[in-house]
TORKE-50493 format. One record per residue: residue in one letter; x, y, z of N, C-alpha, C, O, CB in turn. Coordinates in steps of 0.2 Angstrom, whole numbers, plus 5000, padded with zeros to 4 digits. Glycine has a CB too. Example, Ala and Ser with C-alpha at 12.3 -4.5 7.8 and 13.67 -1.06 7.14 Angstrom:
<sites>
A506649725039506249785039506649845039507149835042505749785045 S506449895035506849955036506450005039506750065040507049975029 
</sites>
This chain:
<sites>
P478056355648478156415652478456465646478756445640478656395660 N478456525647478556585643479156625644479456615649478056635643 Y479356655639480056685641480156735648480656745651480156725635 L479456765649479456815656479556755661480156765664478556855658 S479356705663479456675669480256645667480656635672478656615670 L480356625661481156605662481656655663482156635665481356575656 I481556715660481956775663481856775671482456785674481756845660 S481256775674481356785680481556735685481756745691480756805682 D481556675682482056625685482756635684483056625689481856555682 L482956665679483656685678483856725682484356705686483856705672 N483556795684483656845689483556815695483856845699483256905688 K483356765697483356735703484056695704484256695710482856705704 A484156655699484856615699485456665698485956645700484956555692 V485556735697485956785695485956805703486556795706485656835690 A485556825706485456845713485756805716486256825720484656855715 E485656745716485856715721486656705721486956675726485456645722 F487056715715487656695713488056755714488656765714487656665707 Q487656815714487956885717487956895724488156945727487556955714 S487656855728487656855736488256855738488356895742487256785739 S488756815736489256825738489856865739490356865743489356805736 G489556915733490056985732489757025726489556995721490856965730 A489657105726489357135721489857155717490457135718488857185722 N489857185713490157195707490957175705491557205705490157275707 T490757095704491257055702491557065694491157085690491056975704 A492057045693492357075687492157015683492257025677493057105687 R491856945684491656905680490956915678490556925683491856835682 S490756925671490156905671489856855666490256825662489756955672 K489156845665489056795662488556825657488256875658488856725666 Q488456785650487956815645487656775643487856725640488156845639 F486956785644486556725643486156735636485956795635485956715650 R486156695632485756725626485256675624485356615626486356735618 I484756685622484156645621483856635615483456675612483656665624 K484256575612483956595605483356535604483256495608484656585599 K482956545597482456505596482456495588482256535583481856535599 R482756435586482856435579482256395576481856355578483556405578 T482456415569481956375565482256315564482856295565481656415558 Q481656275560481956215559482456215555482856165555481456175556 G482656275550483156265545483856275549484456275546483056305539 G483656305555484356315560484556375560485056395563485056285557 S484256425555484556505554484256535560483856515564484156565547 E484656595562484456635567483956685566484056715560484956665570 P483456695569482956755566483156815567483656835570482256755570 G482756875565483056945567482556975574482156945576482957005559 N482757035575482457065581481657065581481457065575482857135582 A481357055586480657045587480457125590480957155593480456975591 G479857145590479557205593479557185600479957215604478857215590 T479157135602479057125610479357065613479557025609478257115612 T479357055620479757005623479256945624479456885625480157025628 D478556965626478156915627477856875623477456835624477756935630 A477956885617477456855612477756765611478356745611477556905604 P477156735612477356665611477656635605477556655599476956625612 A478056585606478456555600477956515597477556495599478956505601 T478156515591477756485585478156445581478756445582477456545581 G477856395578478156335575478256275579478456275585478756355574 A478156225574478156165576478756125580478756095585477856145571 S479356125577479956105579480456165579480656185574480256055575 K480556195586480956235587481356215594481056165598480656305586 K481956255594482456225599482556285602482656335599483056195598 L482556285610482756345614483456325617483556275620482356365620 V483956385615484656375616484856435621484756495620485156365609 I485156405625485356465630486156455628486456405626485156455639 R486356515630487256515628487556565633487356625633487356555620 T488156545638488356595641489056595640489456545639488156575648 E489456665639489956685637490256715643490056715649489856725631 G490856745641491456755645491356815650490856815652492156765639 K491956855651491756925654491556965650491656965644492156955656 R491157015654490957065651490957135656490757125662490357045650 P491057185654490957255659490457245661489957215660490857325656 V490557285667489957305672489457345669489457405670490257335677 A488957305665488457345661487857295661488057235661488757365654 T487357305661486757275659486257305653486057355653486357265665 Q486157265648485757265642485557205642485657145642486157285637 V484757245640484257195640483757225633483557275633483957175648 T483757165628483557185622483057115620483257055620484157205617 A482457145618481957095614481657105609481357155608481457075617 K481757055604481457085598481057025596481356965596481857105593 T480557025594480056985592479656995584479657055581479656975598 T479556955582479156955575478656895575478656845578479756945567 G478256915571477556875570478056795567477856745570476856915563 S478556805562478856735559479556715560479856665557478756735552 T479856755566480556735568480356735576479956745579481156785564 T481056705578481056685584481256735589481856755588481356625585 G481056755594481256815598481956795601482056735602480856825603 R482256845603483056825605483056885611482956935610483756835598 L483356855618483456895623484256885625484456835626482956895629 R484656955626485256955627485456975634485257035636485456985623 T485756955637486056975644486556975645486756915644485856965649 S486957045648487757045647487857085654487357125655488057085638 G488357085658488657125663488457095670488257035670488257195662 N488557135674488257115682487457125681487257175679488557165688 L487257085683486457105685486357115693485857135695485857035684 A486857125696486657155703486457225703486257265708487357145707 A486557245697486357335699485657335697485357375699486757405693 A485457285695484757285695484357285702484757295707484457215690 A483757275703483557285710483557205713483257155710482957325710 V483857205718484057135723483457135727483257175730484757145729 P483257065726482657055730482757045737483156995738482357005728 V482557055742482557055750482456975751482056945748481957095755 L483056945755482856855756482556855762482956885767483556795756 T482056825763481756805770482156745773482456705770481156775769 P482056755780482456705783482556635782482956585782482256705788 E481956635779481856535777482456525771482856475771480856515772 E482456585767482956565762483656585764484056565761482856605755 L483656625770484356625772484656565775485256545774484456675777 A484156525778484156475783484356415776484756365777483356475787 A483956425772484056375766484856385764485256335764483456395758 R484956435763485656455759486256435764486756415761485656545757 K486256445770486656415776486756345775487256315777486456435782 L486156315774486156245774486556215768486956165769485356215774 K486356255763486656245756487556245758487856195757486356305751 E487656305761488356315760488756265766489356245765488656405761 Q488256235771488656175776488656125771489256095771488056145783 Q488156105767488156035763488856045760489256005761487456035757 R488956105755489456115752489956095756490256045754489456175750 R490056135763490856115765490856035768491355995767491056175772 N490256015770490155935771490455895765490855845766489355925770 K490255915760490455875754491255875752491655825750489955905748 K491555945752492155945752492455905758492855865756492356015752 V492355905764492655865769492455795767492855745768492355895776 I491955785765491855705762492455675757492755625756491155695759 T492355725753492755725747493555705749493755655746492755795743 V493755755754494355745757494555675759495055645757494455785762 L494055655762494055585766494055535763494355485764493655575771 V493655555759493555485752494355485749494755435748492655505744 V494355545746495255535743495855505748496155455747495555615742 L495755545754496255505758496055435760496455395763496355535765 A495355415760495255345760495655295755495955245756494555325760 L495455325748495655295742496455285741496655235738495255335737 V496855335744497355335745497755285749498155245747497555395746 L497455285756497555225761497455165759497855125759497055215767 T496755155755496655085752497155065745497255005744495855105749 A497355115743497855095737498555075741498855015739497955165732 I498755115745499255095748499155035752499654985751499455155752 G498655025756498554945758498354885754498354825756498054935762 G498154905747498154865742498854835740499054775740497854905737 I499354895738499954865737500354835742500754785740500254905733 L500254845748500554795756500154735754500554695753500354835765 W499554715754499154675754499454615748499654565749498454705752 S499454655742499654625737500554595738500754535737499554675730 M500854635741501554605742501554545747501954495747502054665744 A501154545752501054505755500754445753500854395756500954535759 R500354445750499954385747500354355742500354295740499354405743 Q500954405739501354375735501854325738501954275735501754415732 Q502054355745502454315748502254245752502554205756502754355752 E501554255751501154195755501054145751500954085752500454215759 V501154175744500954135739501554105736501454055732500554155735 E502154125738502854095738502954045743503153985742503354155739 R502754075749502954025755502553955754502753905754502754075763 R501853975752501553915749501553865745501353815744501153915749 A501953905740502153865735502853825737503053765735502253905728 E503253855741503853825743503653775749504153735751504353865744 L503053765752502753725757502453675753502453615755502353755763 F502153685746501953635742502453585740502353525740501653665738 A502753625738503353585734503753535738503853485735503853645731 L504053565744504253535749503853485752504153445755504353565753 T503353485752502853425755502853375749502953325751501953445756 N502753395742502753345735503353315737503453245738502853375727 A503853345738504453325738504653255743505053205743504853385738 R504353275748504353235754503953165753504253105754504053285760 D503253175751502853145750503253095744503253035745502253195748 A503453125739503653075734504353035737504352975735503853115728 G504753065740505353025743504952975748505252925748505953075747 Q504452985752504152925756503952875751504052825752503552955760 A503752895746503252835741503952795738503952735739502652875732 L504552835735504952805734505252755738505352695736505152825733 Y505352775744505652725749505352685749505552625748505752745756 I504652675750504052625752504152585745504352525746503152665752 S504152615739504252565733504952535734505052475732504252605726 L505452565736506052515736505952465740505952405738506752545737 T505852475746505652435752505152395749505352335751505352465758 N504652395747504352345744504552305738504352245736503752365743 S505052325736505452295728506052245733506152195731505952385722 V506352275738506852225743506352175745506352125743507352255751 N505852195749505452155752505152085747505252025749504852195754 K504952115741504752055735505352025733505351965731504452085728 M506052055734506752015731506751965739506851905739507652095730 D506651985743506751935748506351865748506551815749506651965755 R505851885746505151825747505351795739505251735738504151855747 G505651825735505851765729506351735731506451685729505951785720 L506951775735507551725735507451675741507851625740508151775737 V506951675746506751615751506551555745506851505745505951655757 R506051585741505851535737506351495732506351425732505451555733 L506851545729507351515725507951475731508351435728507651565720 D507951485736508351455740508051375739508351335736508451475748 A507451375742507051315743507151285735507151215735506151335745 I507151305730507151275724507851245726508051185726507051325717 G508351305726509151265725509251215729509551165726509751305727 N508851205736509051155740508851075736509051025736508851175748 E508251095734507851035730508351005723508450945721506951065726 I508451075721509151045716509551015718509750965715509651085712 Q509851015723510450995727510350935728510850895727510551025733 A509650915731509450855733509350805727509450745728508850855737 G509150845721508850805716509550775714509650715713508350855709 V510150805713510750795711511150745715511550705712511050855711 E511050755721511350705725510950645724511250595724511350725732 K510350645724510050585724510050535717509850475717509350605726 I510350575712510350535705511150515705511350455704510050585697 T511550575707512250565707512750515711513150475710512550625707 G512450535719512650535724513150585727513350565733512950485725 S513250645723513650705725513250765727512550755726514150715719 R513450825729513250885729513550925724514150915724513150915736 L513350975721513751015717514051075722513651105727513351035710 V514651095720514851145724515151205718515551215713515551115729 I514651255721514751315715515151375719515151385725513851355712 A515651405715516151445716515751515717515251525713516551435710 P516051555723515851605725516051655720516551655718515951605731 P515551715719515751755713516351805716516451805722515151805710 P516551825712517051875712516951945715516351965712517351885706 E517251975720517152035722517152075720517652075717517352055727 P516752135718516852185713517352245715517552235721516152215711 E517552295712517852335715517352395718516752405717518252355710 P517852425723517252465727517152535723517652565720517552485736 E516452565723516652625720516052675725515652645728516652625712 P516152725724515852785728515052785726514852785721516152865727 S514752775731513952785730513552855732513852885737513452715734 A513052875730512852945729512752945737512652895740512252965724 T512653025740512553035746512053095746512153135741513153035751 P511653115752511253155751511353225752511853245756510853145755 A511153255748511353325746511353375752510753385755511053345740 E511853405753512053455759511453525758511153545752512953485757 P511453545763510853615763511253675757510953715753510653665772 S511953665757512153725753512153705746512353735741513053755755 A511953645745512253615737511553635733510953635735512353515737 T511853655727511253685723511153635716510753645712511353765720 N511653595716511553545708511753475712512353465715512353565699 T511453435712511553365714511353315711511453255712511353355720 T510953335705510653295700511053225697510853175696510453335694 E511753265696512153215692512453165697512853125695512653265689 Q512253165704512653115707512353045705511753035703512653125715 A512752995705512752935703512652885710512952885716513352935698 T512252845708512152795712512552705710512352665705511352795713 N512952695715513152625715512752575715512552565721513552615719 T512552535711512152475712512452405710512052355710511552485707 A513052395709513452345708513952325714514352275713513752355703 V514152365720514552345723514052305728513552315730515052405725 V514652245730514252205735514552215743514252225748514252115733 A515152205743515752235747516352255746516452235740515952195750 A516752295749517252325746517952295748517952285754517152395749 E518352265745519052245748519252275754519252335755519652255743 P519452235757519852275763520452305761520752275757520052235768 P520752355764521352395761521952355763521952335769521452485763 S522452355758522952315760523452365762523452425760523152265753 T523852335766524252375770524952355767525252295768524252365779 T525252405763526152385762526552405767526452455770526552425755 P526952355768527552375774528052425772528152435766528052315776 V528252455776528752515773529552485776529752455781528552595777 A529752495770530652465771530852485777531052445781531252495764 D530852545778531452595782530952595789531052645792531652685777 A530552555791530152575796530552575804531052535804529352515797 T530552615808530852615815530552565819529952555820530752675819 N531052535820530952485827530852515833531252545836531552435829 T530152515836530252555843530152515848529952535853529852615844 N530252445847530152385852530952375855531152345860529852305848 G531452405851532152385853532252315850532752285852532152385862 V531952295846532052215843532552215838532352255833531452165840 D533152185838533552175834533052155827532652115827534052135836 A533252195822532952185816533052115811532652085807533152255812 A533652095814533952035811533751965814533651905811534652055813 A533551995820533251925823532551915822532251865822533351925831 V532251985820531551975818531551925811531151885810531252045818 A532051955805532051935800532151845800531851805796532451965797 D532551825806532851765807532151715810532151655809533551775812 V531551745812531051705813530751675809530751705803530651735816 A530551605808530151585803529351605802528951605806530151535803 P529251615797528551635795528051585799528251535801528351635788 P527451605799526951555801526851515796527051545791526351575803 P526651445797526551395792525751425789525251445792526751315795 E525851395782525351405777524651375781524751325785525551375769 A524051395780523451345781523351295776523451305770522751385782 P523251235778523251185773522751195768522151215770523151115776 A522851175762522451195757521851155758521851095761522851175750 A521251175756520551135756520551075751520851065746519851185752 P520251035756520150965751519650985743519151015743519850885756 P520050955739519550965732518950945733518750895736519850945725 A518450985729517850955729517650885725517750875719517551005726 P517250845729517150785726516850795720516450835719516750745730 E517150755714517050745708516250725708515950685712517450695706 V515750745703515150735702515050695696515050725690514750785702 P515050645697514750595690514550625684514150675684514050555691 D514750605677514450645672513750615672513550555672514850645663 H513250675672512550655670512150705668512250765669512150635675 P511750695664511250745660511050795664510950855662510550715656 V510950775671510650825676511150875678510950925682510250785682 V511750855677512350905682512350975678512351025682513350875681 A512150995669512351035668511851095670511951145673512651035663 P511151085668510551115670510551145677510451205678510051075669 A510651105681510751105689511351155690511251215692510851025694 R511851135689512351195688512151265688512151305692512751185682 S512051275681511851335678511351355682511451415684511651335671 A510751335684510051345690510351365696510051415699509551275693 L511051345698511251355706511851425705511851475709511851265708 E512051425699512451495698512051555698512251605700512751495692 A511351535695510751595694510451625700510251675701510051575690 I510551555704510151595711510651635715510551685719509751525716 Q511351605715511951635719511851715715511651765718512851595717 E511851715708511851785705511251815708511451875708511851795698 I510751815709510051845711510151855719509851905722509451785710 G510651805723510651815730511151885730511151925735510851755734 V511751895725512051955725511752015724511852075726512551955721 I511252005719510952075718510252085723509952135723510752075709 N510152035728509752055734510152085737509852145740509452015738 L510852065740511352105742511452185742511552225746511752075740 N511452175734511552255732510852295734510852345736511652265724 L510352255733509652305733509552315742509252365744508952255729 K509752285745509852295752510452345754510352365759509952235755 N510852355751511252405752511052485750511252535753511852395748 M510652475744510352525740509852555745509852615746509952505733 L509452505748508952525753509052565761508752595765508652465754 A509752535761510052585768510252645765510052695768510752555771 E510652645759510852735756510052755755509852815757511352755746 A509552725751508852765750508652785758508352845759508252705747 E508652755762508452765769508852835772508552885774508552705774 A509452825771509752905773509552955769509353005772510452905774 I509552945761509252995758508653025759508553085759509152975754 N508152975760507552995762507353025769506853045770507252945761 T507853015775507853045779508053115779507753165782508253025782 A508553135773508753195772508153255768508153315768509353185769 I507853205765507253245760506753255766506453315766506753185754 Q506653215771506053225776506253285780505853335781505753165781 T506853285783507153345787507453405783507753445786507853305790 S507353415776507653475772507153535774506553535774507753445762 P507653585775507153655775506953675770506453705771507353715777 T507253675763507153695757506953635752507053575753507753725755 S506453665747506253615742506753595737506553555732505753635740 V507353645737507953645730508153595734508053545730508653705728 N508353575740508753525743508353475744508653425745509053555751 A507753455743507253415744507253365737507353305736506753465745 L507153425733506953405725507653365723507653315720506853475719 S508153405724508953365722509053305726509253255722509653415726 N508853285733509053215735508253175732508253115732509153205745 L507853205730507353165726507453145721507253085720506853185725 Q507853175716508153145710508553105711508553075706508253175706 T508953095716509453055718509052985720509252935718510053095724 L508552985723508152935726507852905720507752845720507552965731 R507552945715507152915710507652875705507452825701506752975707 T508352905705508852865702509052795706509152745703509352915700 I509052795711509052735715508552685714508652625712508852765722 D507952715714507352675713507252635706507152575706506852725713 A507552685701507552665695508152605694508052555690507752715692 N508552615697509052565696508852495700509052435699509852605700 A508352505706508252435710507752405704507752355702507752455719 K507352455703506752425698507152375691507052315689506252495695 D507552415689508052365684508352305687508252245684508652415682 M508752305692508852265696508452195696508552145694508952295701 L507952215699507452155702507152155695506852095695506852175708 S507052185689506852155682507452105681507452035681506752235674 G507952125681508552085679508652025683509051975680509152115679 A508352025689508351975692507751915690507751855691508451995699 E507151945688506751915686506851875677506651825675506151955688 Q507151905675507351885669508051835670508151795665507551955664 I508351835675508751775677508451725677508451675674509151775682 E508051725682507451675685507251635679507251575678506751715688 K506951675676506451655668506951615664506851565662506051735662 D507651645662508151615658508451555659508551495656508651655657 K508651575665509151515669508951465673509251415673509751535673 I508351485677508151445684507551405682507451345683507951505690 T507051435679506351395678506451345672506151295673505751445676 G506851355666506951295663507351245665507351185664507051295656 N507851255669508451215671508151185677508551135678509151255672 F507651195680507351175686506751125683506851065684507051235690 A506351135679505951095675506351035673506150985675505651125670 K506951035668507250995666507550955671507450895670507551015662 L507850975677508150945683507450885686507550825687508351025690 K506750925686506250895689506150835685506150785688505650935689 A506150855678506150785675506450745675506150685674506050795671 E507150745675507650695675507550665683507550605684508550735674 V507350705688507350675694506750635694506750575697507350725700 D506150645692505550605690505650555686505150515687505150645688 K506050535683506250475679506650445682506550385681506450485672 F507150465686507550425690507150395696507450345698508150465692 Q506750415699506150405705505850355702505750305705505650475707 K505550365695505250305693505550245691505350195692504850325688 D506150255689506750205687506750155694506750095695507650255684 L506950215698507250185705506650165709506750125714507750245709 D506050185707505450135711505350075708505350015711504750155711 A505350075701505250015697505849965700505649905702505350025689 Q506449975699506949935704506749925709506749865710507449945706 L506649955714506349945721505849915721505749875725506249995724 A505349925717504749865717505049805714504749755716504149885713 A505449795710505649735707506049705713505949645714506149745701 E506449745717506749705722506449695728506649655733507449725722 R505749735729505449705734504949655734504749615739505149745737 E504749645727504449585723504849525724504649475726504449595716 A505349535722505949465723506049445730506149395732506649465720 E506049495733506149495741505449465743505449405747506249575744 R505049485742504349465743504249385741504049345745503949505739 L504449375736504349295732504849255736504749195738504649305723 R505449285737505949245742505649225749505649175752506749275742 L505349285753505149265758504449235758504149215763505249315763 E504149235751503549185753503649125750503249085750502849215750 A504349105748504449035746504649005753504448955755504949035740 E505149045756505449035761504749015768504848975773505849105762 R504249055768503749045772503548985770503348945774503249105771 K503448975762502948915761503448855764503248795765502748915753 E503948865763504548795764504548795771504648745773505448795761 R504348845774504448845781503748815784503748775789504648925783 E503248835781502448795783502448735779502048695781501748845780 L502848725774502648655773503148605776502948545776502548645767 R503848635780504348595783503748585791503648535793505248635783 D503548655794503248645799502548595799502448555803503148705800 Y502248605792501548555792501748485792501548445795501148565786 A502348475787502748405787502748375793502448315794503448415785 E503148415798503248405805502648395809502548345812503448465809 R502148445808501448415811501248365809500948325813500948465810 V501348345803500848285800501248225803500948185805500748275791 A501948215803502248175805501948165813501848115816502948185803 R501948225816501848205824501248195823501148145827501948265831 E500648205820499848195820499848115819499548075823499348235813 L500248095813500248025811500547995817500147945819500648015803 Q501048005820501447965824500847975831500847935835502348005825 Q500448035832500048025838499447975835499147945840499848105841 A499247975829498847925826498947845828498547805831498947935819 A499547835827499847765829499747755837499447715841500647755827 Q500047825838499947805846499147795850499047755855500247865850 D498747845847498147845850497647765847497247735851497947915847 R497947745841497647675838497947615844497647565846498147665829 Q498647625845498847565849498547585856498447535860499847565849 G498347655858498247665866497547615865497547575870498147745869 V497147615861496447575862496447505861496047465863495947595856 R497147485858497247395858496947365864496547315863498147375857 M497047385869496747345875495847335874495547285875496947385882 F495647385872495047375871494747345866494147325866494947435871 F495047325860495047285855495047215857494547175856495647305852 D495647205861495847135862495147125868495047065869496847125866 S494847155871494347135876493647165873493247175877494547175884 N493647165866493147155863492647215864492047215862492847085866 N492847265868492447345871492647385865493047425866492847385879 F492347375859492347415854492147475855492347525852492147385848 E491547485859491147545861491647605865491647665863490547515865 E491947585869492447615873493047645868493247695868492747555879 A493247595864493847615860493547665855493947715853494147545856 L492847655853492647715848492447785852492447845849491847685845 K492347775858492347845863492947875864492847935863491947835870 T493447855865493947855866494347905859494547965859494147785868 L494247865854494447895847494147955846494448005845494347855840 R493647965846493148015845493448075850493548125846492248005847 Q493548075854493648125860494348135856494448195855493648095868 N494848105854495548125853495648155845496148185843495948055854 Q495048145842495148175835495048265835495148295830494448135831 A495048285840494948355841495548385842495548445843494448365847 N496148345843496848355845497048355837497648385836497248265851 Y496848345833497248345826497048405821496448415822496948275822 Q497448435817497348495815497548475807497348515802497748575819 T498048435805498148445799497848375795497748325798498948455798 T497748385788497248345786497348265785496848225785497048365780 E498148255783498348205785498248165792497948115792498848215784 G498348195796498248195803497448175805497348135809498448255807 K497148195803496448205803496148135800495748105802496248275800 A496548135793496148075789496547995793496247945794496448075778 A497048025796497247945799496847925805496647865805498047955801 I496747975810496347955814495647935814495447895818496247995816 A495347975807494547945805494747875803494347825805494247995797 I495347875799495247785799495247745804494847695803495647755795 T495447755809495447695814494947705819494747665823496147685818 T494647775819493947785822493347745818492947715821493847855822 D493347755811492947725806492947655809492547635812493147735798 R493547615807493647545808493347525815493047465816494447545808 Y493447565820493147535827492347555825492047525829493447575834 D492147595821491447605821491147545818490547525820491347665817 Y491347525813491147455810491247395815490747355814491647445805 L491847375820491847345823491147335827490847285828492447355826 V490947405830490347415834489747385830489347345833490247495837 R489647405825489147385821489247315820488747285823489047415814 M489647275818489847195818489447185824489047145825490647175817 K489747215830489547175836488847185837488547145841489947185842 T488547245834487847245837487447205832486947175834487547325837 A487647195825487247145822487247085824486847045822487247145817 L487747055828487947005830487546995836487446935837488646995830 I487347045840486847035846486147025843485846985846486947085851 A485947065838485447045836485146995832484546985832485447085833 S485646965829485546915825485346835828485046785826486146915822 I485946855835485946795840485146795844484746745844486646815847 N484946855845484146865848483846835843483546785844483846945850 E483746855837483446835832483446745831482946715831483646875826 S483846735831484046665828484646645833485246665832484346665821 P484446615837484946565842485346525840485146485836484646535845 Y485946515841486546475838486446415842486546405848487346505840 A486046355838486246295840486946265840487346265836485846245836 W487146235846487946195847488246265844488646265839488046105840 G488146315846488646365843489346395848489846415846488246435842 W489146385854489546395860490246335860490046275861488946385867 G490646335859491346285861491046245854490646265850491246215870 S491646185853491646145848491546085850491746065856492246155844 R491346035845491245965846490845925851490245925851491745945846 A491145895857490845875861490645925867490145915871491145815862 A490945975867490946025873490446085870490246145873491846055875 A490246075864489846135862489046145864488646095863489946135854 R488946185865488146215869487946275864488246305860488346255877 D487146265865486746325862486946385863487246385869486046315863 I486746445859486946495861486146525861485946535855487546515857 V485846545867485146575866485046645865484646665862484846565872 K485646685869485446755866486046795868486546765870484746785869 A486046855868486646885868486546975870486047005866487046875859 D486747005873486647075873487347115876487847075876485947095876 E487347185878488047225879488547175883489147165881487947305884 K488247145890488747115893489047055891489547025894488647105899 G488747025886489046955885488546915880488046955877489146905892 V488746845878488246795876488146745881488546725885488446755870 Y487546725881487146685885487046615882486746605877486546715886 V487346555886487546495883486946445888486846455894488446485884 K486546395884486046365887486346335893486946305892485646325882 G486046335899486246285905486746325908486946295913486646215904 V487146385908487346435912486946505914486546545910487846455909 A486946505919486646565921486946625918486746645913486546565929 Q487446645921487946705920488146715913488346655911488646695925 P488146755908488446765902488946775902489246805906488246815899 F489246745896490146755895490246815892490146825886490446705889 E490546865896490746935895491046925887491446885885491346965901 W490946975884491247005878492047005878492346985872490947075876 S492347015883493047035886493246945886493846935885493047075894 G492846895886493246825887493146785880493446735878492846775894 I492746825877492646785869493346775865493646825865492246845863 Q493546725863494146725860493946735852493346735850494646645862 A494546745847494446745842494046705838493546715834495046755841 Q494246635840493946595836493246585837492946565832494246545836 Q492946585843492446595844491946655840491346645837492546605850 M492246715840491846765838491946735829491446745826492246845841 L492446725827492446715819491846655819491546655814493346685814 Q491746605823491246555822490546575822490146535819491246495826 M490446625826489746665826489746695819489246695816489746705831 I490246735817490146775812489946735804489646755800490646825811 N490446675805490246635798489546605798489246595793490646575797 H489346585805488746555806488146605802487746585797488546535814 Y488246665805487746715803487746735797487246745794487846775807 L488346735795488446765785488046705781487746715777489546755781 K488046645784487846595779487146565781486846515778488446545780 L486846605786486146585789485646635783485646695782486046625799 P485346595780484846625775484546685777484446735774484446575773 T484246665783483646725787483946775788483546805790483346705794 V484546805788484846865791484846915785485146895780485446845795 R484746965785484647015779485347045778485847045782484047075781 S485247065772485847075768486247125772486847125774485647105759 S485847175773486147235776486647215783487147235785485447295777 V486247175787486547155792487147095789487647095793485947125798 K487047065785487647025783488147065781488747045780487546965778 R487947145779488447195776488847215782489447205782488147255771 E488647225787488747255793489347195797489947205800487947275796 I489047135797489447085800489947075795490547075798489147035801 A489947055790490647045786491047095784491647075784490547025780 F490947165783491447215785491847215791492447215793491247275783 G491347215795491647215804492147155803492747175803490947195811 A491947095802492447035802493047045798493647025799492046965799 A492947095793493647095789494247135793494847125794493447145781 I493847205797494247245800494447195807495047205809493847315801 Y493947155809494147115816494847065812495447065815493247045819 C494847035808495346995806496047035805496547015806495146945800 D495847095802496447145800496747155806497347165806496347225796 K496547155811496847195817497247135820497647155824496347235823 F497247085818497747035821498447025817498946985819497446975822 G498347065811499147065807499047035802498547015799499747025810 P499747025800499746995791499646925792499446895787500547005785 Q499646885798499446815798498746805796498546755794499646785803 A498246855798497546855795497246895791496746925791497046855800 R497846925787497546955781497046925776496546945773498246975776 D497346855775496846825769496246825772495846845768496946735766 S496046805778495446805781494946885781494346895781495646785788 A495546925782495246995781494847005774494347015772495847065782 K495446985770495247015760494546965761493946985760496046975751 K494646915762493846855760493246905764492746925760493846755766 F493246915770492646955773492547015770492047055771492646955781 G493047045767493047115764492747095757492247135754493847155764 D492847055754492647035746491847025747491447035743493146955743 K491746985753491146975755490647025756490147035752491246935761 A490747065760490547135762490447175754489947215753491247165767 M490747175751490547215745490147175742489847205738491147235740 T489947105742489447065739488747095742488247105738489646995741 F488947115748488247125752488047215752487647235755488247105760 G488447245747488447325747488747375749488447425750487947355748 I489447345752489747405755490047435749490147405743490247395761 S490347505751490547535745491247545746491547545751490147605743 R491447535737492147515735492747585740493247575741492247505725 E492447655741492847685744492947665752493547675754492547755744 N492447655756492547615762493047565761493447565765492047585765 H492947515757493347455755494047475755494547445758493047425748 T494147525749494847535749495247585755495847575756494847565743 R494747625758495047665762495047635770495447655775494747735760 L494747585771494847555778495147485779495347455784494147555782 L495047475772495547405772495947405768496447375770495147345770 E496147435761496647425756497147465758497747445758496447445749 N496947535761497347585762497547585770498047615772496947655760 G497247545775497447545781497447475784497247455789497047585784 W497847435779498147375783498747385787499247405787498247325778 Q498447345792498847345799499447305797499947305801498347305806 
</sites>
C-alpha cells in the first residue's frame, strides 16, 4: 500500500467515528513518519505520493490529544528522506461520504453487538460475583463437612479402638481362666501327691483382703479432662463397713436398757479344729510354695474379672458417647485398664514360671520316686504273698496228692483183694481183665504204679498158665496127676482144665490145688525138651504164684524167681514184681 491508500482508509475511519456527532471538542492527530535506519526524522518532502525508499524503514503512526477544530494536511517528500503526513483537528469539515443502506445496517448491527457485549459483560460480572459468593459459602460448608467428618472419623476410631481394647481384655481374661483351670488341675495333682507321700493334705491360708480403693469410672459428657483417672487393679473385695454402736441411742421399743444389758451375749462360735500337721518331708516346701502361687494367681484372675466388668462399662460409654472428646477420654482410661491387665497377666505368667513350674517338677520327681519305691515295696510284698500262696498251694497240693495217693494205694489194695477169688480159682485171665478195667480210675503216679504191679503180676500168671497148657500138649506128663498109687497120666490141657487119662471130663483149673500146680511147674522146668523162653514164663509165674500165698511160701517164691532170672527174666521185673511187691 502507498500513502494515498492509507490516507483514504484513515479518512473512512475518521468519518465513522464522527458519525455519532459533529464538531466534537476532542481531536486526534495522526502523524505518519518514516524513519531511516539511523532513527532520525527526515525533512518535508515536495509531494505526498512518492514511494518510500530504503531497505529497512519503519512506519510510525502517532495520535496526540485535543486539537482545535481545524484541519491541516501537509505532505512533504524528498528523494532521500521519509515523507511526513500530519492531520489535526476535526476531519468532519471535510466532505463526508454518504453511507449506503448496507453500511447503515452494518453500523446498526455493530452497535447492537456492542450493546449485547455490554449486557454479556454485566451478566458475566454478576455471574462472577455470585460464583465468588457461592464459592465462599461452599468453602464454609466444606470446612464444616470436613470438621464433621473429622469428628465422625475420630469418634469411629475411638469406638473401634475401645471395642478392640475390650476384646483384648476379654481375651486376656479368657486366657487367664483357661490357665487357672490348668493350674487348678496342677494344684489337685500336688495335693494328691502330698497326700500320697505324707498321708495328709496341705492347708493354705487365704490371702488377706486388701483395702478398698476407688476405681476409674467412665467420663461424663461434660467432662473435659479424664486422662488422669486411675484404675484400681489390686482390689479383690471390699471389707464390709463396720457399724459403731452409738452410746446414747434412743430405745424406741420401750425396753429397759438395764434389762437389755443383763442379757447374756450369744455364745462364741467354737474354734475351728487345728489343721492336721503334715509330716516333715522334702516334698512339703515346694508343694506349699506352688499352692500359694496358684492361690495368688486366682486372686489376680478375680481382679481381672473385676477390671473386665469396669472395662465393659467404659466401653459402653465409648460406644454411646456423642463426641470424640469424651470417647477419647474414656478410651485413654480403657487403655490404662488394658495395660494394667496385660501387666497382671504377665505377672501371673512370671509367678507360674518362678514358683509353680519348678516346684511342680520337683514334686513330680518326688512322687515318681515315692511311687517307684512304693511299687517296689508292693511288688516285693506281692511276690512274698505269691510265694506264700504258692507254698501253701504246693503244700495243699502235696497234701491233697498224698491223700489221693493214700486213697489210690488203698484202692489198689482193695482191687488186688477184689480179684483174689479169681486167683484162688486159677482164673487168672478174669482177674487180669478186671484189673485192667480198674486202671483208668487211678490218677497219681503211685496209684498207677501200685495197680500196675498187681496187673503185671497177674499178666505173668496168665503167661505161666498158657505155658503149662502148651507144654502139657507138647509133652504129656506121665503119672503127673495125683501122687503115689493114685497117680495118673496127664494127657492134655486147655482153658477149661487138665485132661487125665481114663477120665472123660477135664479137671477144671478152678479145682486144681496148689500142690498139683507146683508139681506140674517143677516137672516142666526140669524137662529138657521145654524151651528156655517157656521155662522163663513158667518160672517167673510160679514165683508170683507162690508169693500170693504169703510169707510161708516166700522161700519157694524166691527160688522160682532166681530160676526165672537164669532163664532171662529182667532184673527190673524181678525187683518190681517180686522184691518190691512181696505180699
